[in-house]
N, C-alpha and C positions, 0 to 999 in steps of 0.2 A: 846166755847169749843174747836174749832179747834185751836184757838190761844194758849190755854193751852196745847194742844197736841204738838204743835210746840215747846213750851217752854220746855216741858218734853223731847222731842227729842234732843234738843241742849244741855240741862243741863245733861241728862243721858250720852250722848255721850262724853261730855267734862269730866265729873267726872270719868267715867269708863276708858277712855283713859289715863288720867293723873295719876289716882291712880294705874292702872295696871302696870305702869312703875316701881313702887316701888317693885313689885313682879317679873315681867318678866325680867327687866334689869339684876339683879344679876344672873338669870338663863342663860341668853344669854352670860354673861361673863364667867360663869363656863363652859359652853359648848364651849367657845372659838370661837364663830361665829363672828370673827372680820373681818372688811372690809379690803381688800387688796388694797392699793392705787397704781394705775399704775404710773410708772415713767414718762410717757408721759404727765401727767397732771402738773398743777402748782406745783413747787417744795415745796412750803410751805404747800401743802396738805399732804405731807409725814408724818407730825406730827400727822395726823388723823389715821395713819395705826394702825389697831387693834381695832378701835372703833366698838362696837357691831353693827351688821346690822340685817336685818329681823325684825326691830322694827315696821314695818307696821302692825304686828300682834296686836299691841296695839289699833290702831284706827279702825282696821277691826272689832275687838270684840266690841269696844265702839260704833261704828256707827250702827252695826247690833242690839246691845242692845237698842240704842236710838230709832231706827225704831220700834222694837218689843214693847217696853214699850209704845211708843206713840200710836201705833196701838191698843194695849190692852186697853189703856185709852179710845179710841174712842168706843171700843166695850161695855164698861160699862157706857158710857154716852149716851145722847140722840142723839148726832151727830155721829153715827157710820159711819165709812168710807164705810161700806158695803151698805149704803144707796145711795152712789154715783154710777156713771156708772161703769160697770164691767171693762171697759178698764182702768179706773184710777188705780184699784188694780192690774191689769195685768201689767201695765207699772211699777208700784212700785216694785212688786216682781220679774218681769223679769229683771229689772235694778239691783236689789240686787244680784240675782243669776249670772247674767252676770259679775258683778264686782268680785264676789267670785270666779268664774271660771277663770277669768284673774289673780286674786291673786294666785290661785293654780299654774298657769303656772310660775308666778314670784317666788313662793316659791320653786318649783322644780329647777329653774335656780339658785336661791340663795343657795339652799342645795348642789347642785353639786359643786358650786364655793367655798363656805366657810366651808362646813362640809367635803366633800370628797376631798377638796383641788385641784380641777380641774378648772383652770382659765377660760377655754373655756365656762363652763356652758352648757346650751342647745345650740345645733347648731342653727344657724339662721333659717334654713329651718324648724327645729323642732318647734321652738318658733312661727314662722309665721303660720305654719300649725295649731297648737293648738289654736292660737288666732283667726284664721279665722273660725275654727269650732265653737268656743264659740260665736263669733260675728254673724255668720250666724244663729246659734240656737236662739239667742236673737231676730233677725229679723223675723225668722219664727214664733216664739211665738207671736209677735205682729201682724204679717201679717195674720196668721191663725185665730186670734181672732178678726180681723177687726179693729185693733187699730193703723193702719198706714194709712196716707194719702200721696199720691204721689204729692199732690198740695202744692207748696211752695210759700209763699208771699215774693216777692223780692221788696225792696224799689225802687221807680221810674220806675219799670217794671210792677208790679202787680202780680196777681196769675198765676203761671206757673205749668202746669201738666207735670211732667217729665216722667210719665209712668214707664215702666220697668227700664229705666235708673236711676230712683230714687234709686232703690235697689242697683244697681251696684255702683253708686257714693257714696251712704251712707255707704255701707259695707267697701269700700276702705277708705272712710273718717274716719270711726270709727277706723279702724286699724291704720291709720296715727296719729290720735289724741291720742290714747292710748299710742303709742310709743313716741309721742311728750311730753306727761306728764312725761314719763319715762326719757327723755332727760333733762327735767327741773330740775330733782332731782340731782343737782350737787354741790350745795352750801348749807350750813347749813340753814335749815328753808325755803328755797326758794319754793319748791313744796308745802309745807304745807301752807305757807302764801298766795301764789297766789291762791291756791285752796280754801282757806277760804274766800277770797274776792269774788272769782267766785261763791261760794255757797251762800254768802249773796245776791249777785245780783239776783240769781235764786230764792232765798226765796222771794224777793220782786216781781219778775216777776210772779212766780207761784201763789202768793197771788192775784196779780192784775188780773190774768187770771182765778182765782178760781179753780186752780188745787191743791186741798188741800193735796192729797197723795204725790205729788211731793214737796209740801211745807214742809212736814215732812221729806222727803228724803233729801232735801237741808239743812234743819236745822240740821239733824243728821250729815251730811257731814261737815258742818261748825264747829259744836262742836267737832267732832273727830280731825279735823285739828288743832284747837286751843289747844285742850288737848295734842296733840302730840308735839306742839311747846314748851310745858313745858320742854320737854326732847331733842328736836331737834333744838331749836334756838341756834345760835352761842354763845359759842362753844358747838357743838352738843355732847350729851352723848350717842346718839344712832342714827343710820341711818335707814330709812324705807326699804331700799333694793328694789329689783324688786318686792318683795312680796307686799309692800305698794304702790309703784308707779303704778303698773299695776292695782291694786284695785282702786286707785284714778282715773286712766284713764277711767275705766269702769263707775265710778260714774259720771264723767264729761260728757261723751257722753250720758249716760242714762238720765241725766237731760234735755239735749237738745231735745232728741227724745221723752222723756216722756211728754214734753210740746208741741210736734209737732212744735218745733221752732229750727230746726237744724242749721239755719243760725246764731243763737245766740252763738253756740259753737265757731264759727270762730270769732265773734265780741268780746264777753266777754273773750274768751280764746286766745286772740291775743298773749299773752306771749308764750303760748305753740306753736302756729303756727310759731312765729318768731324764737324760739329756734330750731325747726325742720328745718325750711328753712335755717337757718344759717349753719347747718350741710350739707344740700344738696348743697348750694352755695359753701361752702368750698371745698367739695369733687369734685364737677364738675369743679371748677376753677383750682384746683391743677392738675386734670387729663388732662384738656384741654390746660392749659397754663404753668403748673409747678409752678404757683404762688398761694399764699394764700390771700384771701380777708381779713380774720380776723387773729388776732394774735393767736387765738385758738378758736375752736368751741366745744360745743355749745356756743352761744354768751355771756352767763354769764361769761365764762372763758376769753373771749376777754376783757371784762370790768375789770376782775381781773388783767389781764396782763397790763391793762392801769393804774393800781394803785387803783382801787376801792376796798374798804373793803367788806367783805361778808354781813355785816349788811346793808350797803348802797345799795348794789345790791338788796337785799330782799325788802328794803323799796321802792326803785324806781320801781321795777318790780310790786310790789303790788299796788302802786299808779297808774301805767299805766293800770293795770287790772281794777281798780276802775273807772278810767276816761272812758275807753271803755265800762265799765258796764253802765255808765250813758247814753251811746248812744243806749243802748238796747231798750229804749222806742220808738225809730224811726224804729225799726225792727219788732214790734209786732202789 
């Protein structure tokens, strides 16, 4: 029955996301919520100017529906999710609401930029403050219900109890990863494809660890990303915007902490980490030496400047995610 629930989650999410594009894309075009392409980016990206953004709404609805339908199915079957530990359900719904909260921050940022035509969007301090409030709320929910463990299994080291430092490191880490996923959304289909592969890996891991609620969570995420690729694969007909990338960031970190395997976020999400680090390295190098390490950052733009096509970048980065996903078995 759990396998059927997973199937329902991925299928509902995929169909809802892909079919909603037929209805929502014309609305976005009529509202003229087009992406404004910055001139500092690759010059060939200027042809994308005006492409509808905020399309993350498609998979947000699709993923939530996938989870709800799968959950409802378990309630009418003999394998009700309520029969599992309460923490399983708390991790599931806390992850959903954390992702929705982050999506709301992204939506406000997109709205200011594309509807009110203010290129600045939310100020960095505002966005950071809102993100921390949501992340801390997520952590408090898990902690107050006894659903967090400060003990982390580290390969070649063993079990390490980080104590209070676990919360500090994790909150800062979640903030960083959420924004790393946001940075990955810079090439048609890149964030969607990489996250779909990430979700598949976590589907396998959650099944292996018997975390069935997170199995449904991962399945819905995978279906939503694949459904969005119907509209977002090169040449993209719609962009996800910060609305979508912030939501994906929330889903990505919620999977890791929902399985009590935060280390896997770094391993399987290596592409996100490299994307973020390329920006840090680029900025630090320019400020300290006046020279740039990459032709452009984040690193996917560097490869574009080296002559790689967008489809090639998406394929290579997705394969890298899959390869590092295979290493996940050594970390659990």
